[in-house]
C-alpha positions in Angstrom: 104.8 95.1 117.7 103.1 94.9 114.4 100.5 92.2 114.0 97.7 91.4 111.6 95.2 91.6 114.5 96.3 95.1 115.4 96.1 96.4 111.8 92.5 97.6 111.9 93.1 99.6 115.1 96.4 101.0 113.8 94.8 102.1 110.6 91.9 103.8 112.4 94.4 105.6 114.6 96.8 106.7 111.9 94.7 107.2 108.7 93.5 110.6 107.7 92.2 111.7 104.3 94.1 114.9 105.0 97.5 113.0 104.8 99.6 113.4 101.7 100.2 110.1 100.0 103.9 110.2 100.7 103.1 110.7 104.4 100.7 107.8 104.5 103.1 105.5 102.7 105.9 106.5 105.1 103.6 105.6 108.1 102.8 102.3 106.6 106.4 101.5 105.9 107.6 102.6 109.4 104.9 100.6 111.1 105.6 97.4 109.1 102.3 97.4 107.4 103.5 98.4 103.9 105.0 95.0 103.0 104.3 92.7 106.0 106.3 89.7 104.7 109.5 91.9 104.3 111.9 92.1 107.3 111.5 94.5 110.2 112.9 97.9 109.3 112.2 97.4 105.6 108.5 97.9 105.6 107.4 94.6 107.2 107.9 92.4 110.2 108.5 88.9 108.6 104.7 88.1 108.5 103.4 84.9 107.0 101.4 85.1 103.7 98.2 84.7 105.7 99.1 87.6 108.0 99.9 89.7 105.0 96.6 88.9 103.4 94.9 89.9 106.7 96.7 93.3 106.6 95.7 93.9 103.0 92.1 93.0 104.0 92.2 95.5 106.8 93.4 98.2 104.5 90.7 97.4 102.0 88.0 97.2 104.6 89.0 100.6 105.9 88.9 102.0 102.4 92.4 103.5 102.6 95.2 103.6 100.1 97.4 100.6 100.2 101.2 100.6 99.9 103.2 101.5 96.8 102.9 98.9 94.0 104.6 98.1 90.7 107.7 96.4 89.5 109.9 97.8 92.3 107.9 96.4 95.3 106.8 93.3 93.4 110.2 92.3 91.9 113.1 94.6 92.9 112.3 94.7 96.6 112.1 90.9 97.2 115.2 90.4 95.1 117.3 92.9 97.0 115.9 91.6 100.3 117.1 88.1 99.4 120.4 88.9 97.7 121.3 92.5 98.5 123.7 93.8 101.2 122.3 95.7 104.1 123.6 98.9 102.5 121.8 98.1 99.2 118.6 97.3 101.1 118.7 100.7 102.9 119.7 102.5 99.7 117.1 101.0 97.4 114.4 99.0 99.3 113.5 101.6 101.9 112.8 104.5 99.3 110.9 102.1 97.1 108.8 100.8 100.0 108.1 104.4 101.0 107.1 105.3 97.5 109.7 108.0 97.1 111.2 106.3 94.1 109.6 104.2 91.4 111.2 101.4 89.4 110.4 100.1 86.0 111.5 97.1 84.0 112.8 97.5 80.5 113.0 94.7 78.0 115.3 94.3 75.1 114.0 92.0 72.5 116.2 92.3 69.4 114.1 92.2 66.2 110.8 92.2 68.2 110.2 95.9 68.2 111.2 96.9 71.7 115.0 97.1 71.0 115.9 100.7 70.5 119.1 99.7 68.7 117.1 98.3 65.9 114.7 101.3 65.7 114.0 102.3 62.1 111.8 105.0 60.6 110.5 105.7 57.2 109.5 109.1 55.7 
Protein backbone atom coordinates (compact mmCIF):
# COMPACT_ATOMS: atom_id res chain seq x y z
CA UNK A 1 0.00 0.00 0.00
CA UNK A 2 1.20 3.44 -0.93
CA UNK A 3 1.74 5.88 1.94
CA UNK A 4 3.53 9.17 2.40
CA UNK A 5 5.76 7.57 5.03
CA UNK A 6 6.83 4.85 2.59
CA UNK A 7 7.60 7.30 -0.24
CA UNK A 8 11.31 7.93 0.57
CA UNK A 9 12.06 4.20 0.69
CA UNK A 10 10.06 3.53 -2.46
CA UNK A 11 11.91 6.30 -4.29
CA UNK A 12 15.31 5.01 -3.15
CA UNK A 13 14.39 1.51 -4.33
CA UNK A 14 12.95 2.48 -7.72
CA UNK A 15 14.77 5.61 -8.91
CA UNK A 16 17.73 5.33 -11.23
CA UNK A 17 19.26 8.11 -13.30
CA UNK A 18 19.48 5.49 -16.05
CA UNK A 19 15.68 5.30 -16.32
CA UNK A 20 14.03 6.96 -19.28
CA UNK A 21 11.62 9.68 -18.23
CA UNK A 22 8.63 7.74 -19.56
CA UNK A 23 9.68 4.72 -17.51
CA UNK A 24 10.00 6.77 -14.32
CA UNK A 25 6.64 8.44 -14.85
CA UNK A 26 5.07 5.02 -15.41
CA UNK A 27 6.55 3.74 -12.15
CA UNK A 28 5.29 6.78 -10.25
CA UNK A 29 1.84 6.38 -11.76
CA UNK A 30 1.58 2.65 -11.11
CA UNK A 31 2.76 3.04 -7.51
CA UNK A 32 0.28 5.86 -6.79
CA UNK A 33 2.98 8.46 -6.21
CA UNK A 34 2.39 10.49 -9.39
CA UNK A 35 -0.80 12.18 -8.17
CA UNK A 36 -1.43 10.91 -4.64
CA UNK A 37 -4.82 12.63 -4.21
CA UNK A 38 -6.19 10.94 -7.32
CA UNK A 39 -7.96 7.55 -6.96
CA UNK A 40 -6.14 4.25 -6.81
CA UNK A 41 -5.40 2.99 -10.30
CA UNK A 42 -5.30 6.54 -11.67
CA UNK A 43 -1.92 7.58 -10.35
CA UNK A 44 -2.86 8.01 -6.70
CA UNK A 45 -4.39 6.42 -3.67
CA UNK A 46 -6.88 9.04 -2.44
CA UNK A 47 -4.30 10.77 -0.24
CA UNK A 48 -5.00 13.89 1.75
CA UNK A 49 -3.44 17.19 0.70
CA UNK A 50 -0.93 16.87 3.54
CA UNK A 51 0.05 13.37 2.40
CA UNK A 52 0.45 14.61 -1.18
CA UNK A 53 2.72 17.43 0.05
CA UNK A 54 4.80 14.86 1.93
CA UNK A 55 5.21 12.80 -1.26
CA UNK A 56 6.21 15.92 -3.21
CA UNK A 57 8.69 16.72 -0.47
CA UNK A 58 10.14 13.21 -0.62
CA UNK A 59 10.59 13.47 -4.40
CA UNK A 60 12.27 16.86 -4.03
CA UNK A 61 14.48 15.70 -1.15
CA UNK A 62 15.65 12.76 -3.26
CA UNK A 63 16.42 15.12 -6.14
CA UNK A 64 14.38 13.11 -8.61
CA UNK A 65 12.07 14.16 -11.41
CA UNK A 66 8.48 14.66 -10.30
CA UNK A 67 5.36 13.54 -12.16
CA UNK A 68 4.15 15.11 -15.40
CA UNK A 69 2.79 18.62 -15.03
CA UNK A 70 0.86 21.14 -17.07
CA UNK A 71 -2.76 21.78 -17.98
CA UNK A 72 -3.62 18.10 -18.35
CA UNK A 73 -2.71 16.94 -14.84
CA UNK A 74 -3.63 20.29 -13.28
CA UNK A 75 -7.01 20.82 -14.92
CA UNK A 76 -8.06 17.98 -17.23
CA UNK A 77 -7.28 15.10 -14.90
CA UNK A 78 -9.19 16.39 -11.88
CA UNK A 79 -12.17 17.29 -14.08
CA UNK A 80 -12.30 13.83 -15.66
CA UNK A 81 -11.83 12.14 -12.30
CA UNK A 82 -14.78 14.04 -10.88
CA UNK A 83 -17.12 14.00 -13.89
CA UNK A 84 -15.83 11.42 -16.37
CA UNK A 85 -16.95 7.85 -16.83
CA UNK A 86 -14.58 5.02 -15.88
CA UNK A 87 -13.92 4.47 -19.60
CA UNK A 88 -13.06 8.15 -20.09
CA UNK A 89 -10.79 8.07 -17.07
CA UNK A 90 -8.87 5.08 -18.41
CA UNK A 91 -8.73 6.52 -21.92
CA UNK A 92 -7.60 10.02 -20.95
CA UNK A 93 -6.43 10.25 -17.33
CA UNK A 94 -4.09 7.28 -17.32
CA UNK A 95 -2.06 8.38 -20.41
CA UNK A 96 -1.91 11.95 -19.12
CA UNK A 97 -0.76 10.77 -15.69
CA UNK A 98 1.90 8.58 -17.27
CA UNK A 99 3.09 11.49 -19.40
CA UNK A 100 2.45 9.69 -22.68
CA UNK A 101 0.09 12.44 -23.84
CA UNK A 102 0.16 16.17 -23.20
CA UNK A 103 -2.82 18.48 -23.04
CA UNK A 104 -3.07 22.17 -23.73
CA UNK A 105 -5.75 24.74 -23.20
CA UNK A 106 -6.70 26.98 -26.08
CA UNK A 107 -8.49 30.25 -25.57
CA UNK A 108 -10.71 32.08 -27.97
CA UNK A 109 -11.11 35.75 -27.21
CA UNK A 110 -12.85 37.44 -30.14
CA UNK A 111 -11.31 40.82 -30.89
CA UNK A 112 -8.52 40.27 -28.36
CA UNK A 113 -5.92 38.86 -30.68
CA UNK A 114 -6.05 35.15 -29.89
CA UNK A 115 -9.09 34.34 -32.01
CA UNK A 116 -7.80 32.88 -35.29
CA UNK A 117 -11.11 33.65 -37.02
CA UNK A 118 -10.32 37.35 -36.70
CA UNK A 119 -6.71 36.97 -37.84
CA UNK A 120 -5.66 39.75 -40.15
CA UNK A 121 -2.40 40.55 -41.91
CA UNK A 122 -1.01 43.54 -43.77
CA UNK A 123 1.59 43.60 -46.49
